[in-house]
N, C-alpha and C positions, 0 to 999 in steps of 0.2 A: 534466105538463110536457112529454115530447115532443110533442104534440099543441100544445100552446101554440108552440111554437118552429116548428113547424112552418107554423103562419099567421103567424109574426111570418118568415119565410123567405119564403114565399109574398106576403104585402106587400111585404116590400123589392124581390124579384125582378121583381113588377109597376109598383113605383114605378120602378125601374130603368127595365122595361123602359118605359114610358110614358114616362119619360123623353127617352131614346132616342128614340121616335116623336116628340116635340114636337121640328120642325125649327126652334129656336131662331135658326136664320140666316136665316131667312127673315122672322123676325118684324122689321117695318123700327124696332117702337118699342124693341125691345131694346137695349142699349147694343153698340158697335159692340168692343169686348174680348171681349162673352161670344159675339155670334153670330161672330166668326173661331175662340174656341176652340170653341164646337159645331161650324163646318165642318171644322175640320182634325182633330178624329180622326174624322170621317165618312170622310174621305181617303184612300185606299190611296197608295201610296211614288210610284207612276207618276200618278197626278193629280198628288202634293206635287211632283215635278220638272216636268211638264209646266207647271203656273204658273210655273216659273223660266226658261222657254225662250220667248224671241220667234221669230217664223216670217214668212216675207217672202208678201204680199199675194197670192191666185191670178193675177191679173191682172198684178201686176208681173211674179211667176213667167214669163210667157208672153212679157215681151217681153224677155228676156235672148238674145243674139244666141244662134244656135245653132252657128256654129263656134264658140264659146269654150269651152274647155278647161278642167278641174280646176287645171292650176297655172297659166294667165291667171289663173281666177277670184280666185287666192292673192293676187295685186294689186293687184285689182279693186275699189273702191269702188260701183260704181253697178248693177252686175249681181248675181243671186243663182241658185244653181244647186244641188237637190240631187240626186247623181247617183243615178240606180238608183231614184228614189222618183216617184212619179206625183202630179198634184193631188189622185187622187182618192185617193191612199195620205194626204195631210195630211187632206183633207176627213172622211176617218175618225178619224182619232184626234181631230180638233176632236170628232165626235160620240161620240166614247168618252170628251170630257172630258180630254185627255191634251196639250191647248195651251190655254194661259193666256192666251195677247198675241198679237200681229200689229202688225206695222210697212207703211207702203208700199202702204196701204190708202187711193186716190185718191177711192172713192167712196162715196155713201151705199150703193148697192146694193148696191155688195159690201161693205161693213162689215154692213149685214141680214141680208145673207144669210147670212155669216158666224157672226152672234150667233144666228142661225135652226139652225147647225149644232149648235154647243154646245148650245142649248137643249136636244136630243133625248138630252144626256145624261144621268146617275144625278142629281150634284148640281146641275147647271146652273148653274155657276158664270160669269157671264157673261165675256165677252175683253174687254180691254183692248186699246184700239187707239192706238197709238202712232206719230206724223209729223213731220217735220223741219217745220213750222210757225215759220219763222225769225223773219218779216216779214208777218204774218198766213199765214194758212193758206196760204201762195202755193204752195206744193210738191202741193196738188190742183186741179182747173178750179173755176172761177164764184166766188170768193174774192176779196175785197179784200184789194192785193197793195201794203204801206205798204215804204216809205223800206228799205233794210237796217241793221241794228245800228250800222255805221259812221256814217250819214245820221244816226241820231235820236242818235247821242250827238253829233254836231256841234251839235245845238240846244241842245243842256245842258237841256233840259225834260224835268224826270221827271216834269211830270204826265204829257204824251205821251206817256213810256213804258207808263203805267199806262194810259192810255186807250186806248193801241194794244196792249197785252196784254188787257187785258178785251175789247176788241171781237172780238177772235183767238179769245177765249176762246170770246164766244156765236156765232160763223162754227162752230168747231170741233166743239161739241156739237150744232151743226144739222144736220153731215155725221157724226153717231155718234161723232166723233173725243174722246177722253180724256186724251190724255198727249201733250206738247209737248218735245221736244229741245231747249228753248232756256230761260233765255238762256246764249248761249258764256259766259261768265264770264272768260276765257282773257286774260291781261293781253298786249297784242301789243305785242311790240319787234323784229321782224323783217318786212320790206315784203315779203321773199323769200317770204315762207310765203302761201300761196294765200287764207288762212280770215280773213284781217285785215279783212274788209268785214264777219265775221259776229260779231267780237266789237264791243264801243264803246271801242276805243282803246289809249295804252299807260300809263294812269294807273291805277291801282289805286283810287283814292278814287274818280274818277268811274264806272271801271266796275263798282265796289262801289255805289253810290246809284241807278246807273241798273239793275240788277244787281236789287236789291230793292225797285223798283216795278216793276220787268217778273215779278218773283215773285206781287208783292200783285194786280197785275193776272187774271194767268192765273188762280190759285189760288182768290182770294177767302177763305172760311174753309173750300174743300174740302169744302161740305156742300149745293151744291145744283148743279141742271141746268145752271146756268151757267158753272159751275166746270170746269177741266182741272188737269192735276199738269205742276210746271212741273217740269224736269231739267236742274241746273244743270253743266254741263260746259266743258272736259275736263281733270278731276280726277289729276294737272296738269302744267305743264310744257314742253307740245304747241307752244306760241307764241314758245318761245325755242330750235327746235331749232337743234343745233350747226352745220348747214351750210345751214338755212333751209326743210327739206321736211318736209312734213306727216308724222308718225309717225316722224322721226331720233331720237338718243338726246339726251336734254334732261342736263347735267350742271353743275347749279344749288347753290349751299352751301344751308344751313340757314340760314342768315340772308337771303340772297335769297328762296329759298321764303316764308321767317315774313312779312318784310319786302313783297312784290311780289305774288307769287303766291297767297300763301293769303288774304291780307285777301277779296278778291270774294267765295269760297269759304267763307269764315267769317260775313260777314253775310247770304250766301243760307239756309245751315243756322240762323244765327240768327232767320231771318224768317218761317221753317217751310217751306222746299222739300222735299218729301219723296219727290223722286227726286234720282240724281247718276250722272254718266255718268263713268266713269273713263278717262285718255287713252291715245290707241293707243302711245306713244311710252313707251321704257323710262327712269327714273329715277335716275341716280347708280349705274347697274348692275344695276337689277332694272325687269322690266317692272311698268309701273302695275298691272297686272291681276292682280299676285300679289304685289304689294306688301300689305305685311301693316300696314309701318307708317304708309301711308298712310291703307289702308283698317277699321285697328283700332285702331290708337294716336291718329293724329289726326281721323277722321271718328267713332268712334265713346264713343271713352275721352275726348280732350281735350273735343269740339266736342258730344257727346252728341245726335248725327243720328238721330235716328229711323226715316228712312225707309230706300228699299233702294235699292243699287247695281247699275246695270247694264254691261254690258261695252261696248265700242264693237262695230263692223261686223265679227264675227269673230276678235276678236283676241285672245280665249282660245286660239283654234287659231294663231296666231302665236308664240305663246310654245315652240310646237313646229318650224312651220317655219320661225320669222324668226330669233326672240332664241335658242334652243337651251338655252333653261333647265329646258325639258321633254323625253322620252325619245320622247314620243308626245302624240295629242291627248287620253287617256283620263286621261295623267298631267297632263297642263294643266289637265284640269277637275277635276283633287282638288287643287293648289294654288291656281287660284284661289278655289274655294269655301273652304277652307281657311284664306285669307289674308282674306275678305272678302265676296265674288264673290256676289250675291244672285239676278241675271238672267242670263242670255246671249242676245246678237244675233248671229249668228242662225245655224241651225243642224240637222242632222238626227241627230250621234249625242249631242246631248246625252241625250236623254231615254234614249237606252238604257245608255248607259259610266257614268252616275251614278246611277240605279237599280244597277248590277253593283257599283259603288264603295261602295254602303249596303249592300250585300247584301255584300258582303265583307269588311266591319267598316273599312274605311277610312274614310268618312265615315259619325259616328253619325246618326241617323237627326231628333234632335235639332238638330242643324246646320242640316238641310235646313227642319226647320220652322220654325226663325229667320227664313230666310228667305221661306219662305213665310208667317208670319204679317203679314210688313212688305208685302208682296203685298195679301194678302188686308183687311187694314184699308185702303187706297187704295181698291180697289172698292168696298169698304162706302160708305167718306166720301163716293166720288162719289155714290152711289145707283146705281147699277150693275144693283145687283140689283132694284132697282124699276122702274129704266126701261133696258133692254136696247137697247131700240131707236129708233129718231129718225125723227119724220114728214118721211116725202118731201114732202108738200104744205105744210109748213109751211117747209120749208128755206131755201126763196129768199129768204123774205117778210124772214130774218134777215141772210142774208149776202147782200153788195154793195147795204144799203140804203143810202138815202141819206146818214145819220149818219155809218157808215163810210167811203163815198166823200168826206166834205169831213173826214174826221181822215185818209185819206190826200192830200188833197191839201195841208192844212195843213202835215203834217209833211214833205212832200216840199220847203215854200217854205222852213221854219224847218232843214232843213237843207243845201241848198245854200250853199259855203263861195265868197264872192270872192275870189279870192285877190293877182288885181293889176288896176288900175286907172287909168291912166294921162287918165282923163275922156272917155274913147269911150263910157262906160258911165254914165248909162241911152241906150239907143239910142233915137232921134228918125224916128217914119216920115216925117214931112217931109225931111230929111234926108238919111237912105238910104233912098232908092225904090227903088232895086234890089240886091237882097243875096245872094251867092252860098253854098249852103249844101251843104258836103259833109263824107265823115267816116263812118268803118265804124258811127258808133253816130247818126246821123244821122236816119234812119228806120228803126228797127229797136226789135222787143221785148224787147231784150238791157238795156232802161233797168229791167223788172221786178227785175232783178241773180239772183244764184245763190238754190238753192233753190226756183227759180218754174218751173213746167210750163208750156207756153204756154197764154195765157189768149184770150178772145173779144176781137177786133183793136176791137171798138164798145169794149170794157174797158179802153183802153190808150189813153195822148194818147203817141205820140213828140215828138220835138224838134221835129222836120219840122213836123208837125199844131199841136205848140204853136205854134209861129213864125207858123204861117199864120191861129191862131185870134185871137194875140193884137195881129199887126201886117195884120190884114186889106187893106188899101190898098199893102202892100209886094210889091215882085215879087220872087218867091224862085226862084233858079232851082238847082236842085239835082242835082248829080253825083253819082249814087248808086256809092259805092266797095266795095258789098257789106259783109256782116258777118263775113267771116272776115282778122282784120288778120293769118295767115299767109302769105294768098293773094291781096293786092291785087294789082290790073290797072297796070301801069307804062303803060298807055294811058289810062286813066278818071283815075290820078295827073297825068298831062300834061294831060287837058282839062281838069281843075280849076282848073289853072294859069293857062291860056291865057283860061279864062270869067273867073278871078278881076280879069282886067285891063281887064275891060269892065264892073263892079260897082261900087259905091259903098261895098260893105262887103262882107268875106268873113266867117264863120264853117263853122270845121271842129271836129266834134266825133267826137274820138278816145278811146280809151284801149282798156279789154281785152275781152273776151267769156266770158261767163259759161253761156247755157242751157245747159243739163242735156241736153235730148235730140240736141243733138251734142257731146256728151260730148268726141270726139276733138278736137274743134277749140276749145276753150275756151282760155284764156290765164290765166280767172281764175276763180279760187273753191278749193272743195275738191280738194286734189291738183292742183292747178295751180298749186305753186310754181317759180321763176323764178332764173335763175341773175346775173338785171340786173334792175333796175327802169326802164329805157330802155321806148320805145312799140315794138311788136312791128312787124313789117314792111317797108313804106314811109308808114311815118305821119310820121314825122320828116320825110322827103324831101318829101309832101304841106305840110304845114306850113308847112313853108321855100320852096316852090316855088307856094302859095299867097301869103305875105307877102313874097313877090318882084314881085306887082303891084306895092308901094308904096299899095296900097288898108289901110283900116285891116284887121287881121286876128283876131277874138276866137276861143281856144282855149277849146272845153266837153271836159269832161272825163268820161266815164260810166267807174267803174272801183271795184274794192273795196279796192287796195291803194293805198299810196304810189307816185306815180310822179317819175321825177326827169327834171321837161320844163325842163332847167335854159335852154338855149337861145331857148326860148320865154318866158321869164320875165325872160330877159335882151334881147328883140327883140318881142316882141308886146306891143299897150297894154293887150291883158284879159285874164283866165283866170279860169276858172270851174270849180269842182269838182264836179258835181252828184253825185259817189259812184254809186251803185244807188236812184237815187230812186221806185221803185217805179211803179205804174198811171196815174197823172197827172203824171209827172216832167218830162215832156214841156211842160207847163202850166206847171208851175211855173217853170221855168224859164224859157220865155220869157217870164214875169209878171218874172220879176227883170231879164232884160237889158233889156226895155221899160221896167221903172221901175215897172210895178204893183205891186210888192212890193220891198220895202228889205231887200235883203238883213243876215241879223244872226247868221248861223251862224259858229262856230269851231273849228278844227283837234281835235280829238281827240288828235290821231299829229303826230309831227315829219317833214316830207316831208324827205328827203334831199336832197342834189343828186344822187349817183351811189350804185353798191353798194359803194362804196369806202369810203363815208362810214361804214357799218354797225359797229359800232351806233350809231345816232343816235337817241341819246331825250334829251330836255328834263330828268329828273330824275339827269341822273348825276353821279357823285363829282367833286369837286373837281379830283383829278390828271388826268383823261381826255383833258384838251387843255391838258397843262401844257408838252406839246411840239406847236405845232400842225403840220399837214402844209407840208409845201413844194408849192409850185404851186398846188396847187387850194387853196380857201379849206377852215376847217374848221368855217364855221356852215353850219347847215342854209339850203335851198332858203327854207324856209318854218317857224316856228317853232311847237311844239303851246301851242297857247288861239289863235291869230291868225286874223284873218277881216277884210273891208273891210267897209264899209255905201256906202252914196251919201251918208250927215249925215256928221259929224263929232264927236266927243265930248272932252272934256276932262274929266281928274282931278286933282284940287286939295283942298286943308285935310286931309290925312289924319291923322287922331287918334286916338292909346290912351287909354282912361280911367282907365289907369293903367302906369307903366315898372316897378314893381315889384309881384311877385306872389309868394304861397307855396305849399306842393306841393297846397294845395288849393283855389286859389283859377284865377282867369279872368280873359283880357282885352276887353274890347270896342273894336272896331275901326270906325269909321267913314270915311266916303270921300264925298266931295261929288262925281257925275259929272253933267256938263250939257250938253245937245246946244247945240253951238256953230254946225249947220247950218240950212237953211232944210228939211228935210223931220225928220218923224216917225219915231222908231225905235225899234229894241231893241237892248239893250247887254248885253252878256254878261261882266259884272265878275270879277277874278277874283282871287284870295288865296292869297299861297304865304307858307308858313314857310321859316328856314332856320335849325337850329341851327348858331350861329358856331363854336363848341368842345365836342367833345365826343369822349368816352374810343374811339369807335371811327370812322369814317370817315362821314359823313351825305351826301345829296345837297345841290348847290345850290341848291337850291330845291322844295319838292313842294306840290302843289294840296292844301288844305284846306276852301277853301268856294269858294262861287261863287253867281251872283244872276244871274239876268233882267229887268233893267230897263226899261219902256218911257216911253221921254220923247218927249214934242211936243217940235217945232222951238222951242227955246230955252227951253224948261225945266233944270230944274236937281235934282236927290232926293240929298237923304242917304244913303247906302247903309249898314247898321249889320252888322256880322258879330260871333261871340263866338267867340273862340279859348279853348276847353279845354284841360284837361291832357291829355287822351285825344290829342289833336292834335298833342304835343308829345313822345309815348311813342316810344318803339324799343327795340331789343337789345341791352343793355351788354356785354361782353367773354366775359360768364358766359352770353350767351342768358337773362339777366332782363330783364323788358320791365319798363322804369323811365323816370321823367322825369328827367334832370341838373341840375343849377344850375348860370345860368349864361346866356349872354344868344343870344336868339332875332331874329331879321328878320323882320318882314312888310313884306310886298308884295303891294301889289295895284295892279291894272291891266287893260289890254286883251289883255294876251299873257302867255306866258310870257317874253319878250326882256325882257335887262334893261334896255332903252331904255327899255321902255314900263308901269315901275314906278314907284310910289312905294313911299318904303321909312321903316319904323320899326324900333327894338328896343324888347324888353322883355327885363326880365332875371327867371329865378326863383331865389328867395332859401332 
């Protein structure tokens, strides 16, 4: 009997030993779940905690200004410094398998090098590289640069959103990058905030649809070498800070959160995003980075989010040195992890302190395992264990290929909004033979927009270059105002004013400066928040002096937020909102100005006249303008959904297939849209809904559908929409999601402005 037991024990021991030796996690044919569990049980605590920490790439670390102090870096979002730690130290940690992720690695060579370091570790868990590929992989050199998100949203083109994201994913993987910190699904409701251009605008419905298509484009099925991980951000409320500045407190009711700010994130989770970034700000008195209600109750329990949550740039540390809700950094790490944080961006103390917190018994190792499972699952699904490197010889065959360049140009054309035109546009080369061009953005790479590094000059067409390309017979006289709006030269402004008198027509290209390599000179983009929305520096003076020549003067804006150009709107014959149009923005602007392309874009935000009108949004509550402003108008400079064309459109014959429905019904809406001009065009038809009477106050209108409709000159089409019950629902007095009985007003037209809308009603009974 003893001999039998001994043999059995030896067999069992041998079986366990063989099973332990079998590296299931390296078997690509094994289920991902099995691979994750096999790898997890082989990992030390130090290796697990290392998977939860992002580090900044070596080359990026070298760019940190040597005079920056640790205190200065606490309020800095562009530089990184690890006091007392060398690059050699970080390389050794990588070789030991104690670093699982890097960000701000901007070249394929460095990515492959860092991957080669981790391949020296025992378990060889590959690095996942994250980068802010916001509009193409523009934050790395030699990649296609598309228009920023606000320009993409102006096109109302969901197919284009998918296409850009899909192409971006391919270019990222060609550089061995796997994780983009995009889409930004914040609903932008304050133009003082510098990151408006990074968003899809002020409307939750539009932001949701654009975000969903972007996520689909990036991630595919998260099972191929052309897929990358999307990261929806920033959760939540950072786009309506109390003073307009990035990271300032947000004080928002649960109703506002659920009706305005949550829907895009909920849609992103539903469509399958596998990572989410928490917002920098505090929400209703609790830092988002330690907000258990957001990370556990809403994300995990209510929405069933399966992916991992990542912090923003050292914002867990700010719970100690800024928000003062944690005594020290170690306590901040504890609070954040226990609230639901999975990964830390970025810093050197994380590994040390989190290991101590586990060994001290404050954080269960099982809680660490939860986070590491989520991170490892993504690495397996992306195929990083099978393909940790990218082929340098193939990389540039994918990046900047002809197909991607063509998409960048098409997206720029579709995202440029014509705000005003008193007949001067499109320009005639025969009529305007001598044209003055001036302004800070006339001949600068700034058209690339925020989150762009300097690209090769041959891959960027500035506005001046585009004008010369499209109108080669025209004599363009250029007066360079430099690129810096804060330090314009009065002599150059006066020179432009003098030369304007001799020109047939003048073009002023104004706006903001966004390029990150001159961080301290920027006026727009991340952390570039404003106390006003006027043009900076001498730009208004330049516009007025050039216009005083008496010659037709066109204003072109290059910017990432709404600018209150009220004087120009009242006094100039034409204004073009180009946003941040990307690498071929100059060509697209010129094509529109000279009529090669008929503009079709519409505003995804409301443009106020001045900062004093804030908050200025189209979907406001009925009482917001019960008492109008005195002296100045209460109306916006330009409403949400507005944009002109070189042709004209007429809406008529709005029909509903029924005027009464039950709680299980829907309404078919149709409208006839006719191109009544002499040019082919694309009209963006918009459908809004208002609940006429309700138990709680509801917005005066909400966008619920839209369609891009191509119409030849003289052609008309019937455009059809379906209003389903979910588009009528809201939260009642007790915060129950429901559809109320009563009258609903359907509005269809060319913008959110009441004068542009046809109206019909139906009743839910």
